[in-house]
N, C-alpha and C positions, 0 to 999 in steps of 0.2 A: 504494500500500500504506500502510495506516494504521500509525503507530508504536504499538506496544503500550503503552509507558509514556512519559508526558510529564510533566515537572514544570512546573506552572503556578501561579505565585504562592505557592510553598511547599506546594502540594498535589500529590500524585502522582495523575495521571489515567490510569486503566487502561481501555483499550477492549477489550471482548470482541469476538470474531469468530466465524464459524461453526466454526472449528477450535480456538478458544481461549476456554474459559469460565473466567475467572480465579477465580471462587469455588470451582471444583473443583480448582484448582491453586495453592492458597495457599502451599504449601511451596516450590514452584518459584519463585513470584512473590516470596516472602520472600527467597530467595537472590539474586534479581536486584536487589531494592531494597536489600538489605544491601551488595551489590557496588558500588552507586553511592553508598552512604553516606546513603541517605534515612532520615529519621525524621519521623513526623507522620501527618497524615490522608491516607488513600488513597480516592479517589473512583472508583467503578467505573461505567462507562457500559455498560450491558447491553442496548443497543438491538438488537444482532444476535441475542440469545437471548430477550429479553423484549418486543421491539417497543416500542410507545408506551405500554405499561401503566404504572401508577403506580409500579411497581418497576423502571423503566428505570435509575435511579441508586441506588446504595447506597454506603455508606462503612464503613470499618473503620480503626481507629488502628493504626499500625505503630510498634513500639518501637525499631526499628533492627535488630532481629534476628527478631522474631516478630510476628504479628498478635494484637491483643487482641480475641479473638472476642466477648467480652462487649460490645464497643463497636459491634458491627454495627448499622447503622441504614439504613432506606430513606430516601432523601433526596427530599423533595417540593419543597424550595426550593433549587435549585442556583443558584449564582452565574450571572447571566445571560450574562456574558462567556464563562464556561466552556461553558455550554450552547450558545451561538451558535457558538463555535469548534468544538465537537464536531459540531454539525449541519453546519457548512460542510465539515469534514473528510470526513464520511461521504457527504455529497451528491456529492462529487467522485470517489468510489471505486465504480464500477459493480460490480466484483467483490464488494466488501463488501456492497452492497445486495442483489445477487442471491443471496448466500449467507446472508442474514439471514432471520429468520422473517417479515419484512414481506411482505404480499401485493403483487401487481402494482399494485393500486389505491393502496395505501398508499405504495409507492415513487413512483408518478407524482405523487401529491399532495405528497409530501415534497420532491421535486426541483424542483417548480415553484412 
């Protein structure tokens, strides 16, 4: 099972799943980030819901209490370490991959 929120180098990395689309649950996510005392950039990995499209990664700034929705951006240049770590995490979770929007062919290519 993939952890929903991970703090990596001062960035909160939030991973979408088939059951959890973080951009549709920002209020709940804000409560969770506030509870752990996080403030800063939040990077969303939307692989499960957007696949390998250009909008796989997005970001929004979090003030410590709320999201600054005007800061929303599609991220085309994600830190390679974060991208590699995310890819490794999802490759090892068959349930995640089967619940994602990825086709069988895409899953096969991705895990090999």
